[in-house]
C-alpha positions as CSV (number, residue, x, y, z in Angstrom):
1,M,20.3,6.8,12.7
2,A,18.3,5.4,15.6
3,S,17.9,1.7,16.0
4,S,14.8,0.0,14.6
5,D,13.9,-0.9,18.2
6,T,13.7,2.8,19.2
7,P,10.1,4.1,19.5
8,R,9.3,6.9,17.1
9,P,9.3,10.4,18.8
10,D,6.5,11.7,16.6
11,M,4.2,8.8,17.5
12,P,3.6,8.7,21.3
13,H,1.9,5.3,21.2
14,S,4.5,3.6,19.0
15,Q,5.5,0.1,19.7
16,T,8.5,-1.8,18.5
17,T,8.5,-5.4,17.2
18,A,10.7,-8.3,18.1
19,D,12.9,-10.0,15.5
20,V,10.9,-11.5,12.7
21,P,11.6,-15.1,11.6
22,L,13.8,-15.5,8.6
23,L,12.0,-16.0,5.3
24,S,13.5,-16.8,2.0
25,A,12.5,-14.9,-1.1
26,S,10.5,-17.8,-2.3
27,Q,8.6,-18.0,1.0
28,L,6.6,-14.8,1.1
29,G,5.1,-15.2,4.5
30,V,3.4,-12.5,6.4
31,P,5.6,-10.9,9.1
32,D,4.3,-11.1,12.6
33,T,2.6,-7.8,13.4
34,P,3.0,-6.5,17.0
35,P,0.1,-6.5,19.4
36,R,-1.3,-3.1,19.9
37,P,-4.5,-1.5,21.2
38,S,-7.3,-1.4,18.6
39,S,-8.5,2.0,17.6
40,A,-12.0,0.5,16.9
41,P,-12.7,-1.9,19.8
42,P,-15.5,-4.3,19.1
43,G,-18.8,-3.4,20.8
44,N,-21.9,-5.4,21.7
45,H,-23.4,-5.3,18.2
46,P,-24.5,-8.2,16.1
47,E,-22.0,-9.7,13.7
48,S,-22.3,-8.5,10.2
49,P,-21.5,-10.4,7.0
50,S,-18.5,-8.2,6.5
51,T,-17.1,-9.4,9.8
52,S,-17.6,-13.0,8.9
53,T,-15.9,-12.2,5.6
54,S,-13.0,-10.7,7.4
55,R,-12.6,-13.8,9.5
56,S,-12.9,-16.1,6.5
57,L,-10.1,-14.0,4.9
58,R,-7.6,-15.0,7.4
59,H,-6.7,-18.1,5.5
60,H,-5.8,-15.8,2.6
61,T,-3.2,-13.9,4.6
62,S,-1.9,-16.8,6.6
63,N,-1.5,-19.4,3.8
64,T,0.5,-17.4,1.3
65,R,3.4,-19.8,1.0
66,P,3.4,-22.0,-2.1
67,S,3.9,-25.8,-1.8
68,D,7.4,-27.3,-2.0
69,N,7.0,-28.3,-5.7
70,E,5.5,-24.9,-6.6
71,E,7.7,-22.1,-7.9
72,D,7.2,-18.6,-6.7
73,Q,6.6,-16.8,-9.9
74,L,7.2,-13.3,-8.6
75,A,10.4,-14.2,-6.8
76,Q,11.6,-15.9,-9.9
77,D,10.9,-12.9,-12.1
78,E,12.3,-10.4,-9.5
79,K,14.9,-8.2,-11.1
80,T,18.1,-7.5,-9.3
81,S,21.1,-5.4,-10.2
82,S,24.5,-7.0,-10.4
83,F,26.5,-7.4,-7.2
84,A,29.3,-5.2,-8.6
85,S,26.8,-2.4,-9.4
86,R,25.4,-2.5,-5.9
87,F,28.8,-2.8,-4.3
88,V,30.0,0.3,-6.0
89,G,26.7,2.2,-6.1
90,N,26.0,1.9,-2.4
91,M,29.3,3.5,-1.4
92,L,28.9,6.9,0.2
93,V,30.7,8.8,-2.5
94,S,28.7,7.0,-5.2
95,R,25.4,7.8,-3.5
96,I,26.4,11.5,-3.3
97,G,27.4,11.6,-6.9
98,R,24.3,9.8,-8.0
99,A,22.0,12.1,-6.1
100,S,23.8,15.1,-7.5
101,W,23.4,13.8,-11.1
102,Q,19.7,13.0,-10.4
103,S,19.2,16.6,-9.1
104,V,20.8,18.0,-12.3
105,E,18.7,15.8,-14.5
106,S,15.5,16.5,-12.6
107,T,16.1,20.2,-12.8
108,A,16.4,20.0,-16.6
109,R,13.3,17.8,-16.9
110,L,11.2,19.5,-14.3
111,P,9.1,21.6,-16.8
112,F,8.0,18.4,-18.5
113,Y,8.2,15.6,-15.9
114,F,7.7,15.2,-12.1
115,S,10.6,14.4,-9.9
116,P,11.3,10.8,-9.0
117,W,9.6,11.5,-5.6
118,G,6.5,12.5,-7.5
119,D,6.6,16.2,-6.6
120,N,7.9,19.6,-7.9
121,T,11.2,19.5,-6.0
122,P,14.2,19.2,-8.4
123,F,16.7,18.3,-5.7
124,T,17.4,14.7,-4.7
125,L,19.4,14.3,-1.4
126,P,21.5,11.2,-0.6
127,N,20.7,9.1,2.4
128,L,23.5,9.9,4.9
129,R,23.7,7.7,8.0
130,K,25.8,8.0,11.1
131,R,27.8,4.9,10.2
132,D,28.5,6.3,6.8
133,L,30.4,9.2,8.4
134,A,32.1,6.9,10.9
135,L,33.2,4.3,8.3
136,A,34.0,6.8,5.6
137,G,32.5,5.0,2.6
138,V,32.9,1.3,3.5
139,A,29.5,0.9,5.2
140,H,28.1,-0.7,2.1
141,I,29.9,-4.0,3.0
142,G,27.5,-6.6,4.4
143,L,24.3,-4.7,3.6
144,D,22.7,-7.8,2.3
145,A,22.5,-9.2,5.9
146,L,20.8,-6.1,7.4
147,A,17.2,-7.1,6.5
148,S,16.2,-10.6,7.7
149,S,13.1,-10.9,5.4
150,T,11.6,-9.3,2.3
151,V,9.3,-7.1,4.3
152,T,9.6,-6.5,8.0
153,V,7.3,-4.4,10.3
154,V,9.8,-2.1,12.0
155,E,7.3,0.0,14.0
156,A,3.5,0.0,14.4
157,A,1.3,2.5,16.1
158,V,-2.4,3.2,16.4
159,E,-2.8,7.0,16.3
160,H,-5.4,9.0,18.1
161,A,-8.9,8.5,16.8
162,V,-12.1,10.6,16.5
163,S,-15.4,9.1,17.4
164,A,-18.1,8.9,14.7
165,T,-21.1,6.8,13.7
166,V,-20.1,4.9,10.6
167,E,-22.8,3.1,8.6
168,Q,-21.6,-0.4,7.7
169,T,-22.7,-0.2,4.0
170,V,-19.9,-2.6,3.1
171,D,-22.4,-5.3,3.9
172,E,-24.6,-4.4,1.0
173,G,-22.1,-5.8,-1.6
174,M,-21.9,-9.1,0.3
175,N,-25.7,-9.4,0.7
176,K,-26.2,-9.1,-3.0
177,V,-23.9,-12.1,-3.5
178,V,-25.3,-14.4,-0.7
179,G,-28.9,-13.3,-1.4
180,R,-29.6,-11.7,1.9
181,Y,-30.9,-8.2,2.1
182,S,-31.2,-6.0,5.2
183,K,-30.8,-2.5,6.3
184,P,-27.1,-1.3,6.7
185,E,-25.9,-1.7,10.3
186,K,-24.9,1.4,12.1
187,V,-22.2,1.1,14.7
188,V,-20.0,3.5,16.6
189,R,-16.5,3.3,15.3
190,K,-13.3,5.3,15.6
191,V,-12.1,7.3,12.6
192,G,-8.5,6.4,13.5
193,M,-5.3,5.7,11.7
194,D,-3.1,2.6,11.9
195,S,0.5,3.4,11.0
196,L,3.0,0.7,9.9
197,T,6.7,1.4,9.1
198,L,7.9,-1.3,6.7
199,R,11.4,-2.3,5.8
200,I,11.4,-3.4,2.2
201,K,14.4,-5.4,1.1
202,H,15.5,-5.2,-2.5
203,K,18.6,-5.6,-4.8
204,L,18.2,-2.7,-7.2
205,I,20.5,0.2,-7.6
206,G,18.2,2.3,-9.8
207,E,16.1,0.7,-12.6
208,A,13.7,2.6,-14.8
209,A,10.1,1.7,-13.8
210,E,7.9,0.7,-16.7
211,L,4.5,2.1,-16.1
212,A,1.2,1.5,-18.0
213,F,-1.5,4.2,-18.0
214,L,-5.2,3.6,-18.3
215,G,-7.6,6.3,-19.6
216,E,-4.8,8.6,-20.9
217,R,-5.8,12.2,-21.8
218,D,-4.3,15.6,-21.9
219,A,-3.7,17.1,-18.5
220,T,-5.5,20.4,-17.6
221,D,-3.1,21.2,-14.7
222,W,0.6,20.7,-15.3
223,V,1.6,22.0,-11.9
224,S,-0.5,19.6,-9.7
225,C,1.6,16.6,-8.7
226,A,-1.3,14.7,-7.2
227,R,-1.3,11.9,-9.8
228,A,2.3,11.0,-8.9
229,W,1.5,10.8,-5.1
230,F,2.6,7.1,-4.8
231,C,5.9,7.5,-6.7
232,P,8.0,7.5,-3.4
233,Y,7.2,3.8,-2.9
234,L,8.8,3.0,-6.3
235,Y,11.8,5.4,-6.0
236,A,12.7,4.4,-2.4
237,S,12.7,0.7,-3.5
238,G,15.2,1.3,-6.4
239,R,12.8,1.9,-9.2
240,E,12.7,5.3,-11.0
241,P,9.2,6.3,-12.2
242,E,8.7,8.8,-15.0
243,I,5.4,10.6,-15.3
244,A,4.9,13.4,-17.8
245,R,3.1,16.6,-16.7
246,A,1.2,16.7,-19.9
247,K,-0.4,13.3,-19.3
248,D,-3.4,12.6,-17.2
249,F,-4.9,9.2,-16.6
250,T,-7.4,7.2,-14.6
251,M,-5.1,4.5,-13.3
252,V,-1.4,3.7,-13.4
253,Q,0.1,0.2,-13.2
254,L,3.6,-1.0,-12.5
255,L,4.8,-3.6,-15.1
256,T,8.5,-3.9,-14.3
257,P,10.7,-4.3,-12.4
258,R,8.9,-6.3,-9.8
259,L,10.0,-7.2,-6.3
260,A,9.2,-10.1,-4.2
261,A,8.4,-7.6,-1.5
262,D,5.5,-6.2,-3.6
263,A,3.5,-9.4,-2.9
264,V,4.0,-9.2,0.8
265,I,2.7,-5.7,1.3
266,A,-1.0,-6.6,0.9
267,P,-1.0,-9.5,3.5
268,T,0.9,-7.3,5.9
269,L,-1.7,-4.5,5.6
270,L,-4.6,-6.9,5.7
271,A,-3.3,-8.4,8.9
272,S,-3.1,-4.9,10.4
273,L,-6.7,-4.1,9.4
274,D,-7.9,-7.3,10.9
275,E,-6.3,-6.5,14.2
276,S,-8.0,-3.1,14.3
277,N,-11.4,-4.7,13.5
278,T,-11.6,-3.0,10.1
279,P,-14.0,-4.6,7.6
280,I,-12.4,-6.6,4.8
281,V,-14.8,-7.2,1.9
282,S,-14.2,-10.2,-0.3
283,P,-17.4,-10.8,-2.3
284,F,-16.2,-13.8,-4.3
285,D,-14.3,-15.8,-1.7
286,G,-17.0,-18.3,-0.7
287,K,-20.6,-17.2,-1.0
288,D,-21.8,-19.5,1.8
289,Q,-20.5,-17.9,5.0
290,S,-21.3,-21.1,7.0
291,H,-18.4,-22.8,5.4
292,S,-15.9,-20.1,6.4
293,D,-14.4,-22.3,9.1
294,S,-13.9,-25.2,6.8
295,L,-12.2,-22.9,4.3
296,A,-9.7,-21.8,6.9
297,G,-7.5,-24.8,6.2
298,T,-7.5,-24.5,2.4
299,P,-4.4,-23.0,1.0
300,S,-5.0,-19.9,-1.2
301,P,-3.7,-19.7,-4.7
302,K,-0.4,-17.8,-5.0
303,L,-0.6,-14.3,-6.5
304,K,-4.2,-14.8,-7.5
305,R,-5.7,-12.0,-5.5
306,M,-5.5,-8.2,-5.4
307,A,-6.3,-6.1,-2.3
308,I,-7.5,-2.5,-2.7
309,F,-6.6,-0.1,0.1
310,L,-7.2,3.5,0.8
311,T,-3.8,4.3,2.4
312,G,-1.3,7.1,2.9
313,I,2.5,7.1,2.9
314,S,5.1,9.2,4.6
315,P,8.9,9.2,4.9
316,Y,10.6,7.1,7.4
317,R,10.6,8.7,10.9
318,F,8.9,11.9,9.6
319,I,5.3,13.0,9.3
320,T,5.3,15.1,6.2
321,S,7.2,15.1,3.0
322,K,8.6,18.5,3.8
323,S,11.2,16.4,5.6
324,A,13.6,14.7,3.2
325,W,12.2,11.6,1.5
326,S,15.8,10.5,1.3
327,H,15.5,8.9,4.7
328,S,13.3,6.3,3.1
329,R,15.8,5.4,0.4
330,I,18.4,3.3,2.2
331,P,21.0,1.1,0.3
332,N,19.4,-2.2,-0.5
333,E,16.2,-1.4,1.3
334,A,13.4,1.1,1.6
335,R,11.6,2.2,4.7
336,I,8.2,3.7,4.3
337,T,5.3,4.3,6.7
338,F,1.9,3.2,5.5
339,H,-1.1,4.8,7.1
340,L,-4.5,3.0,7.1
341,F,-7.8,4.6,8.2
342,T,-9.3,2.1,10.6
343,H,-12.9,2.8,9.5
344,V,-12.3,2.4,5.7
345,P,-12.8,-1.1,4.5
346,A,-10.4,-3.0,2.2
347,I,-11.5,-5.0,-0.8
348,V,-10.1,-8.3,-2.0
349,L,-10.8,-9.6,-5.5
350,P,-9.5,-12.6,-7.5
351,V,-7.3,-11.6,-10.5
352,R,-5.6,-13.1,-13.5
353,D,-2.0,-14.2,-13.7
354,T,-1.2,-11.3,-16.1
355,S,-2.3,-8.7,-13.6
356,P,0.1,-5.9,-12.5
357,V,1.8,-6.3,-9.2
358,L,0.6,-2.9,-8.1
359,A,-1.5,0.1,-9.3
360,W,-2.8,3.3,-7.9
361,S,-5.5,5.9,-8.6
362,P,-4.4,9.5,-9.3
363,W,-7.1,10.9,-7.0
364,T,-5.8,11.8,-3.5
365,V,-7.8,12.1,-0.3
366,A,-6.9,15.8,-0.3
367,Q,-8.6,16.2,-3.7
368,M,-11.6,14.2,-2.6
369,L,-12.2,16.6,0.3
370,E,-11.6,19.8,-1.7
371,K,-14.7,21.4,-3.3
372,R,-12.8,23.2,-6.0
373,T,-11.6,19.9,-7.5
374,K,-15.2,19.0,-8.3
375,Y,-14.6,15.4,-7.2
376,D,-17.3,13.0,-8.4
377,L,-17.5,9.7,-6.5
378,E,-19.5,7.9,-9.2
379,A,-16.9,8.9,-11.8
380,H,-14.1,7.6,-9.5
381,V,-15.9,4.3,-9.0
382,K,-16.3,3.9,-12.7
383,E,-12.6,4.5,-13.2
384,L,-11.7,1.9,-10.6
385,L,-14.2,-0.5,-12.1
386,N,-12.7,-0.1,-15.6
387,F,-9.3,-1.1,-14.1
388,I,-10.8,-4.1,-12.3
389,E,-12.4,-5.3,-15.5
390,T,-8.9,-5.6,-17.0
391,V,-7.5,-7.7,-14.1
392,I,-10.4,-9.7,-12.5
393,D,-10.4,-13.4,-12.9
394,E,-13.7,-14.0,-14.7
395,E,-13.4,-17.8,-14.2
396,A,-13.4,-17.3,-10.4
397,V,-16.5,-15.0,-10.6
398,K,-18.5,-16.9,-13.3
399,D,-21.0,-18.2,-10.8
400,A,-21.9,-14.7,-9.6
401,R,-24.5,-13.1,-11.7
402,G,-23.5,-9.6,-12.6
403,W,-20.2,-9.5,-10.6
404,Q,-19.9,-5.7,-11.3
405,E,-22.8,-4.8,-9.0
406,P,-21.3,-6.1,-5.7
407,V,-17.9,-4.6,-6.7
408,I,-19.5,-1.2,-7.4
409,C,-21.2,-1.3,-4.0
410,S,-17.9,-2.2,-2.3
411,L,-16.0,0.6,-4.0
412,R,-18.7,3.1,-3.3
413,A,-18.7,2.1,0.4
414,M,-15.0,2.4,0.6
415,L,-14.9,5.9,-0.9
416,S,-18.0,7.3,0.9
417,T,-16.3,6.7,4.3
418,V,-14.0,9.5,3.3
419,L,-16.6,11.9,2.1
420,D,-18.9,11.4,5.0
421,F,-16.4,12.4,7.6
422,P,-14.2,15.1,6.2
423,D,-13.5,16.9,9.5
424,E,-12.6,13.6,11.3
425,I,-10.4,12.6,8.4
426,R,-8.4,15.8,8.6
427,E,-8.2,15.8,12.4
428,T,-6.9,12.2,12.4
429,A,-4.4,12.6,9.6
430,K,-2.9,16.0,10.5
431,E,-0.4,14.4,13.0
432,C,0.2,11.3,11.0
433,C,0.5,11.9,7.3
434,E,-0.3,14.3,4.5
435,L,-3.6,13.8,2.7
436,E,-1.8,14.8,-0.5
437,R,0.0,11.5,-0.2
438,S,-3.1,9.4,0.4
439,G,-5.3,7.6,-2.0
440,V,-6.4,4.2,-3.5
441,V,-3.7,1.6,-4.0
442,C,-4.0,-2.0,-5.4
443,F,-1.5,-4.7,-4.4
444,R,-1.5,-8.1,-5.9
445,Y,-0.6,-11.1,-3.6
């Protein structure tokens, strides 16, 4: 396997990062993202409220460490497999045997359940590395020292972009909160894609993922695996999801097991969006934008926010899932590439302590762009709003009259940026990731 400092051959503009400072599991800081050209360079247009909001959000992504006398709840609750299980399970012969057994089990269960990778492929391949063959089964020794932090940005690249005039309707939600109304600003932005390959450290050998489903109903299409599109993130990080074909739903949440890395994904992706000048909408983090500078020094509460992204995923060092996903499932770590559209805003909301660490919508970008799926934007917004109602911190939004209205406007703006530019979306994503593996994901941080 190539070194983590080697540029990706399928990404001509890829850049590598320097070593990231060591962080303990209880200090979930944001890894330093590498400098790179922005796919949406700022032009000479007036500053919008969403831009001010994005700048005021920087203290949320930069002050994620708890105080010295404050315990990190997620790191404390993080589940780990025993050292003996990981020692034996990460041996080459054990990985081959476990993959063989998983293939047999998936084949038997395929008519009723999706594979752990969230597709219709019954075969699970082991991750074979050059050093595995060289060391003949003893390469598992010292694997705990390979990853220097919980989440590390291995590679970052801004892919080619397509010019388009994007209407900044994300301002509408903020204007409803601050009491200012104006016509949406139209600016020329690039429909580009920002790709981040993340190394996610964990200590799981294979634990069953406990999932909770909202809006359960009988599935009309047993073959379509779209609703399981985000399963590779779980399976690559040592958690085995189980989604029945007969079950359809509006939202799926991960309850257990949780990783400390799950809380670092959102700040890492938000920092990347901020570098590419992508709007970040946070309707309830300070209604008076003139105090944004004074808020910059205020520490943000730990694990009290949830970021909503429209993102895609792909296997490590490969563009499509036709290549083996097994390259992403490395002993004691996972390597997955996240793809963010640089013209699609992210949304940040305050949430309760009992909120799930992550959740995703079964709708994929590919389905949103297909006419035969009869995708309804308003129905999708309602599904997301129903989920938000179960997790939002009502105490934090009690001063906002009718908090649902700005949230609905923000969700509608995020999803409409996909429907308004279908050709540009397809052109940008065809050399980066599959739209069948792209959709709406929520990460708590």
